[in-house]
C-alpha positions in Angstrom: 14.6 -18.9 11.3 13.3 -16.1 13.5 12.2 -12.7 12.1 15.0 -11.1 14.1 17.6 -13.3 12.5 16.1 -12.7 9.0 16.2 -9.0 9.7 19.8 -8.9 10.7 20.8 -10.9 7.7 18.8 -8.7 5.4 20.1 -5.5 6.9 23.6 -6.8 6.6 23.1 -7.8 3.0 21.5 -4.5 1.9 23.6 -2.2 4.1 20.5 -0.5 5.3 20.7 1.4 8.5 18.5 4.1 9.9 21.5 6.0 11.2 23.0 6.7 7.8 20.3 9.4 7.2 20.8 13.0 8.2 17.5 14.9 8.4 19.4 18.1 7.7 20.4 17.1 4.2 18.3 17.0 1.1 15.8 14.2 0.8 16.1 12.6 -2.6 14.4 9.3 -3.4 11.3 7.7 -4.9 10.8 10.7 -7.2 10.7 13.2 -4.4 13.5 15.7 -3.8 13.1 18.4 -1.1 15.0 20.3 1.6 12.3 19.9 4.3 12.7 18.2 7.6 12.5 14.4 7.4 13.7 13.4 10.9 10.9 10.8 11.0 13.5 8.6 9.4 15.4 8.6 12.7 12.4 7.4 14.7 13.1 3.9 16.0 9.5 2.7 15.6 9.5 4.0 12.0 12.8 2.3 11.4 11.6 -1.1 12.8 8.4 -0.8 10.6 10.4 0.1 7.5 12.8 -2.8 8.0 9.9 -5.1 8.3 8.7 -3.9 4.9 12.2 -4.7 3.6 11.8 -8.3 4.9 8.5 -8.7 3.1 9.8 -7.3 -0.2 13.3 -8.8 -0.1 14.8 -5.4 -0.9 14.8 -1.7 0.0 12.5 0.1 -2.4 13.7 3.5 -0.9 10.1 4.4 -0.1 10.8 6.2 3.2 8.5 9.2 2.8 5.8 7.1 1.0 5.9 4.6 3.9 5.8 7.5 6.4 2.5 8.7 4.9 1.2 5.1 4.9 2.0 4.7 8.6 0.5 8.0 9.6 -2.7 7.1 7.7 -2.8 3.7 9.3 -2.2 5.0 12.8 -5.0 7.5 12.4 -7.3 4.8 11.0 -6.5 2.6 13.9 -8.3 5.0 16.2 -11.5 4.5 14.3 -13.9 1.5 14.4 -13.5 -0.8 11.4 -11.1 -3.1 9.6 -8.2 -2.6 7.2 -8.2 -3.5 3.5 -5.4 -3.4 1.0 -6.2 -4.1 -2.7 -2.8 -4.6 -4.4 -0.5 -6.3 -2.0 2.4 -7.7 -4.0 4.9 -8.9 -1.4 3.4 -6.7 1.3 6.0 -4.0 1.9 3.6 -1.3 3.2 1.1 -3.7 4.9 3.9 -5.5 6.7 5.3 -2.1 7.8 1.9 -1.0 9.0 1.3 -4.2 11.0 4.7 -3.9 12.7 4.1 -0.2 13.5 0.7 -0.7 14.9 1.6 -3.8 16.9 -1.2 -5.5 15.0 -2.0 -8.3 17.4 -2.9 -5.7 20.0 -5.8 -4.4 17.9 -9.2 -6.0 17.5 -9.1 -5.6 13.7 -8.8 -7.7 10.6 -6.5 -6.9 7.7 -7.8 -8.1 4.4 -5.1 -8.4 1.7 -6.4 -8.8 -1.8 -4.2 -9.4 -4.9 -3.9 -11.7 -7.9 -0.4 -12.4 -6.7 0.6 -12.9 -10.3 0.4 -9.4 -11.8 -2.4 -7.5 -13.6 -5.5 -9.2 -14.8 -5.8 -8.3 -18.5 -9.6 -8.2 -18.4 -9.6 -5.0 -16.4 -7.1 -3.0 -18.3 -8.8 -0.1 -20.2 -8.0 0.8 -23.8 -6.0 3.9 -22.8 -3.8 1.8 -20.5 -3.2 -0.7 -23.2 -2.0 2.1 -25.5 0.7 3.0 -23.1 1.9 -0.6 -23.0 0.8 -1.4 -19.4 0.6 -5.0 -20.4 4.3 -5.0 -21.5 5.2 -3.4 -18.2 3.2 -6.1 -16.4 5.1 -8.9 -18.2 8.5 -7.3 -17.5 7.6 -6.8 -13.9 6.7 -10.5 -13.5 9.8 -11.6 -15.4 12.1 -9.4 -13.4 10.5 -10.3 -10.0 9.1 -6.8 -9.4 5.7 -8.5 -9.1 5.3 -11.6 -7.0 4.3 -14.7 -9.0 2.7 -16.8 -6.4 0.9 -16.4 -3.1 2.9 -18.9 -0.9 5.8 -16.6 0.0 3.3 -13.9 0.9 1.3 -16.2 3.2 4.6 -17.1 4.9 5.5 -13.5 5.4 2.2 -12.7 7.2 2.2 -15.7 9.6 3.8 -13.4 12.2 0.3 -11.9 12.8 -3.2 -12.9 13.7 -6.3 -11.6 12.1 -5.0 -11.4 8.6 -7.0 -12.7 5.6 -5.2 -13.1 2.3 -7.6 -13.3 -0.6 -6.2 -14.5 -3.9 -7.7 -13.4 -7.2 -8.5 -10.3 -9.2 -10.5 -7.3 -7.9 -13.4 -6.8 -8.3 -14.1 -10.6 -8.4 -12.8 -11.1 -4.9 -14.3 -8.1 -3.1 -17.3 -10.2 -2.0 -15.0 -12.2 0.3 -14.4 -9.1 2.5 -17.2 -9.6 5.0 -16.4 -6.7 7.3 -19.3 -4.2 7.7 -17.0 -1.4 8.7 -13.8 -0.3 7.0 -11.4 2.3 8.5 -8.5 2.0 6.1 -8.5 1.2 2.4 -5.2 1.1 0.4 -5.4 0.9 -3.4 -2.3 -0.1 -5.2 -3.3 -2.2 -8.3 -1.6 -0.1 -11.0 -4.8 -0.2 -13.0 -7.7 2.3 -12.9 -10.7 0.0 -13.3 -10.3 -2.3 -10.3 -9.2 0.7 -8.1 -12.5 2.6 -8.9 -14.6 -0.6 -8.5 -12.9 -1.3 -5.1 -13.6 2.3 -4.0 -17.2 2.0 -5.0 -17.6 -1.3 -3.3 -16.3 -0.2 0.0 -17.6 3.4 0.1 -20.7 2.6 2.1 -18.8 0.5 4.5 -16.1 3.1 5.0 -16.7 4.7 8.4 -17.0 8.5 8.9 -13.5 9.8 8.9 -12.2 6.6 7.2 -9.2 6.8 4.9 -8.6 5.9 1.3 -4.9 6.0 0.4 -4.1 5.6 -3.3 -0.5 4.6 -4.0 -0.3 5.7 -7.6 -2.8 8.6 -7.8 -0.1 11.1 -8.8 2.2 8.6 -10.6 2.7 9.8 -14.2 3.1 6.2 -15.3 -0.6 5.6 -14.4 -2.5 8.7 -15.5 -5.8 6.9 -15.9 -5.9 6.2 -12.2 -6.0 9.9 -11.3 -8.6 10.6 -13.9 -10.8 7.8 -12.8 -10.4 8.5 -9.1 -11.2 12.2 -9.6 -14.5 11.2 -11.2 -15.2 8.9 -8.3 -14.4 11.5 -5.7 -16.6 14.1 -7.5 -19.5 11.6 -7.5 -19.2 11.3 -3.7 -18.7 15.1 -3.2 -15.3 14.7 -1.6 -11.8 15.8 -2.6 -8.5 13.9 -3.0 -5.3 15.6 -1.8 -2.4 14.9 -4.2 0.8 14.2 -2.3 4.3 14.8 -3.5 5.1 11.1 -2.9 2.8 10.3 -5.8 0.1 9.1 -3.5 -3.4 10.5 -3.1 -5.4 10.7 0.1 -9.2 10.8 0.6 -11.0 11.1 3.9 -14.7 10.2 4.0 -16.6 13.1 5.5 -20.2 13.6 6.2 -22.4 16.5 5.1 
């Protein structure tokens, strides 16, 4: 079955259509409510990319502004030398949207996708995270299908593109399998502070000047330890993280 047929069936099933959004109304989803212009939702290229994310996830997460940020960062990073890395892929909503948006096969880059593809690895959950029942949340997310519980469907999703490397296993154990010497885009979305900091540390010297680190849960109050840990990391590198109203955090590697 072609991607176009799958898309049409999925859009029909979910009732999703770009045209139902009015940029003059209040934006209210994914924890963000504001009156500001959001006409990016009406952009056809954005719409196609977002729909491709829905295909990967099997549902609409209502992440429009979050994906908008991700696409802007990815587009900007595509102008730099270096490859793309995502640590914490799950079903690949954002990475699929990015690859669609950037017409991935036209770029001479590799996208490395790292995940356990079976939820959090208990070894890397800190004591504070255990106290807020992150393991229970992990179990429920696996049980309810929020987290993918196997890599095969993910591999199938990404067969559309070349130059994709899916690396199964826990970060930091799998970081050594990323053999790129230059990284332009690093996305961290592991819902756990220790592997996110270890990944940032591992890739920092490979991150090109002007390269981007996008953190999905930096401002998410369900994961306060991520912000604390990443703030310490940023301070050690003498850089600053901008906190975004989408819950994301953004860091740009600067020199000097």
